[in-house]
C-alpha positions in Angstrom: -36.6 29.1 -74.5 -36.4 27.0 -71.6 -35.4 29.1 -69.0 -38.5 31.6 -70.2 -40.2 28.8 -69.8 -39.4 27.9 -66.2 -41.9 28.9 -63.1 -41.1 31.3 -61.1 -38.8 30.5 -57.8 -41.1 28.6 -55.3 -40.4 31.4 -52.4 -42.7 33.6 -54.4 -45.5 31.7 -55.2 -48.3 31.7 -53.4 -47.8 35.3 -51.9 -50.0 38.4 -52.7 -48.7 40.9 -55.1 -48.2 44.5 -54.2 -51.8 44.9 -55.5 -54.1 42.2 -53.9 -55.7 43.2 -51.3 -54.6 41.6 -48.3 -56.2 38.8 -47.0 -59.4 39.8 -44.1 -61.5 36.8 -43.9 -60.6 33.9 -41.6 -62.2 30.0 -42.9 -64.4 28.1 -39.9 -64.1 24.6 -39.8 -68.2 25.1 -40.2 -66.9 25.9 -43.6 -67.7 29.7 -43.3 -66.0 32.2 -44.2 -66.4 35.2 -42.1 -64.6 38.2 -43.1 -63.1 41.0 -40.8 -64.1 43.5 -42.9 -67.8 43.1 -43.4 -68.9 40.2 -41.6 -72.1 38.7 -42.3 -74.4 37.0 -40.0 -75.0 34.2 -43.0 -71.4 33.4 -42.0 -71.6 33.0 -38.3 -72.6 30.0 -37.0 -73.0 29.0 -33.0 -71.0 25.8 -33.5 -67.6 27.6 -34.5 -68.2 30.4 -31.7 -68.1 27.7 -29.5 -65.2 25.6 -31.2 -63.1 29.1 -30.7 -64.0 29.7 -27.6 -63.3 27.4 -25.5 -59.8 27.0 -27.5 -59.0 31.1 -25.9 -57.9 31.1 -22.9 -57.8 33.9 -20.8 -55.3 36.1 -19.1 -53.0 35.4 -22.2 -52.8 31.7 -20.4 -51.2 32.5 -17.1 -53.9 30.8 -14.8 -53.6 27.9 -12.2 -54.1 24.5 -13.4 -53.7 22.2 -16.2 -55.8 23.2 -18.1 -56.8 27.3 -20.1 -59.6 29.2 -18.4 -61.3 30.1 -21.5 -63.7 32.5 -22.9 -66.2 29.8 -23.2 -66.0 29.5 -18.8 -65.6 33.9 -18.8 -68.9 34.1 -20.7 -70.7 31.4 -18.8 -69.6 32.8 -15.6 -71.2 36.0 -16.9 -74.4 34.8 -17.6 -74.7 33.5 -14.0 -73.4 36.7 -13.0 -75.8 39.1 -14.6 -78.6 36.1 -13.6 -77.8 36.3 -9.7 -77.8 40.3 -9.8 -80.9 40.9 -12.0 -83.4 37.7 -12.0 -86.0 39.4 -14.1 -83.1 39.5 -16.7 -84.9 38.1 -19.9 -83.6 35.5 -22.6 -82.6 37.7 -25.1 -80.5 39.4 -22.1 -79.0 36.1 -21.6 -78.1 35.6 -25.0 -76.4 38.5 -25.2 -74.5 37.5 -22.0 -73.6 34.5 -23.5 -72.1 36.3 -26.8 -70.7 39.3 -25.3 -66.9 38.8 -26.1 -68.3 36.4 -29.3 -65.8 38.2 -31.3 -62.7 36.7 -29.8 -63.4 33.0 -31.3 -61.9 34.9 -34.7 -59.8 38.1 -33.5 -59.0 36.3 -29.9 -58.7 37.4 -26.5 -56.0 41.0 -26.4 -55.6 41.7 -22.7 -56.6 45.3 -21.7 -53.6 47.0 -21.9 -52.8 45.9 -25.6 -55.8 47.4 -26.4 -55.5 50.6 -25.5 -51.6 50.5 -26.9 -53.7 49.8 -29.8 -56.6 52.0 -29.6 -59.8 52.5 -31.6 -58.6 50.2 -34.9 -58.9 47.1 -32.6 -62.4 48.0 -31.3 -63.7 49.3 -34.4 -63.9 45.4 -36.1 -64.8 44.1 -32.4 -67.8 45.9 -32.9 -68.3 44.7 -36.7 -67.8 41.4 -35.6 -70.2 41.2 -32.6 -72.9 43.2 -34.6 -73.2 40.5 -37.1 -72.6 37.8 -34.4 -76.0 39.3 -32.2 -77.9 40.1 -36.1 -77.0 36.0 -36.7 -79.2 35.3 -33.4 -82.2 38.1 -34.2 -80.7 40.2 -31.3 -81.0 43.6 -32.0 -77.0 44.7 -32.8 -76.8 48.1 -30.4 -78.2 46.6 -27.2 -79.5 49.0 -24.6 -77.9 51.2 -22.3 -79.1 49.7 -19.3 -78.3 46.0 -21.1 -74.7 47.4 -21.5 -74.7 48.5 -17.5 -75.4 45.5 -16.5 -73.1 43.2 -18.6 -69.9 45.8 -17.6 -71.0 45.0 -13.8 -71.3 41.1 -14.3 -68.1 41.0 -17.0 -66.5 43.5 -14.3 -67.6 40.6 -11.5 -66.5 37.6 -13.3 -62.7 39.1 -13.9 -62.3 40.2 -10.2 -63.1 36.8 -9.3 -61.0 35.3 -11.9 -58.3 37.7 -11.0 -58.3 36.3 -7.8 -58.7 33.1 -8.4 -56.2 31.7 -11.2 -54.5 34.9 -11.9 -52.6 35.5 -8.6 -53.5 39.5 -8.0 -54.5 40.2 -5.2 -57.6 41.0 -3.6 -56.2 44.5 -2.3 -55.1 44.7 -7.0 -58.3 43.4 -8.0 -60.4 45.4 -6.3 -58.5 48.8 -7.7 -58.5 47.9 -11.2 -62.2 45.6 -11.4 -63.7 47.2 -7.8 -65.5 45.8 -5.5 -68.1 43.4 -6.6 -71.6 43.3 -5.2 -71.8 39.8 -4.8 -70.0 36.9 -3.3 -67.6 34.4 -5.4 -68.8 31.4 -3.7 -72.0 30.7 -5.9 -70.0 30.4 -8.6 -66.7 28.8 -7.9 -67.4 25.7 -10.2 -67.6 28.6 -12.9 -64.0 29.7 -11.8 -62.2 25.7 -12.2 -60.4 25.6 -15.6 -61.9 22.5 -17.3 -61.0 20.6 -20.3 -61.3 22.1 -23.9 -64.2 19.3 -25.3 -66.4 19.7 -22.3 -66.1 23.9 -22.2 -66.9 23.1 -25.8 -69.9 21.1 -25.1 -71.0 22.8 -21.6 -71.5 26.6 -23.8 -73.4 25.2 -26.9 -75.7 23.2 -24.4 -76.0 26.7 -22.2 -76.3 28.5 -26.1 -79.2 26.1 -27.0 -81.7 25.9 -23.5 -81.2 29.8 -23.0 -81.7 30.2 -27.1 -85.2 27.5 -27.1 -86.2 28.8 -23.4 
C-alpha cells in the first residue's frame, strides 16, 4: 500500500506528458508572457525589448573589444543611417528602424547563414512577433515597400560597417556580401564602439522615447 502512494521518481517531475503541448511562451522580467506562436501586442513592453536586445550579441559575439556589439546598438546605428540616407524620414519610420530587429529580444540573433539552413519556419515566427510589436506601438504591421527598401539599405550599410570595423571582414569580403554603402562610416563611428550592456540598454530606451514623443 505504501508503495502505491509514493510520488513518481524525481526525474519525471515537471516534464510535459506526450499529450501536452510544449511550452511556446517566454516570461519577461516585466511579468509579461509572450506567446511565440500567437504573440499579443498587449504582452509587449519596450523595457523588455531594450533589456533583451542589449544582451543579444551581433555576429554571434565574434567581434573585437571587451564588450559585445549588441542588437540594441545595431538598431541605433540603423536608425541613424536611415536618417542620413533620407533626412525627411518621419517619426513612425524612425520607430520602425529602431524596432526592425526587435523580435530578437525573445528569439535571439540568428546569423544569416543559419537562417538560410532553417528556411521559412524561423521567418514566420519572426514576422508574427514583429507584427505584434509594431501594433503595440501603433505602427502598421505591414510596412510600405518604400520603408522596407530604406530599412534594408540602412541595415546592409550597418552590417558592412560592423563587418569591417568589428567582425574581422576585409573590405572586399564585406562589399561582396553586403554591397558598398552609399555613405561613409565616419559619422557613425561612435555607434560602432561596443559598449557595456547597461549603457546600451539605457541609450536604446532613451532614443526610443525621444523619437516616440517627438
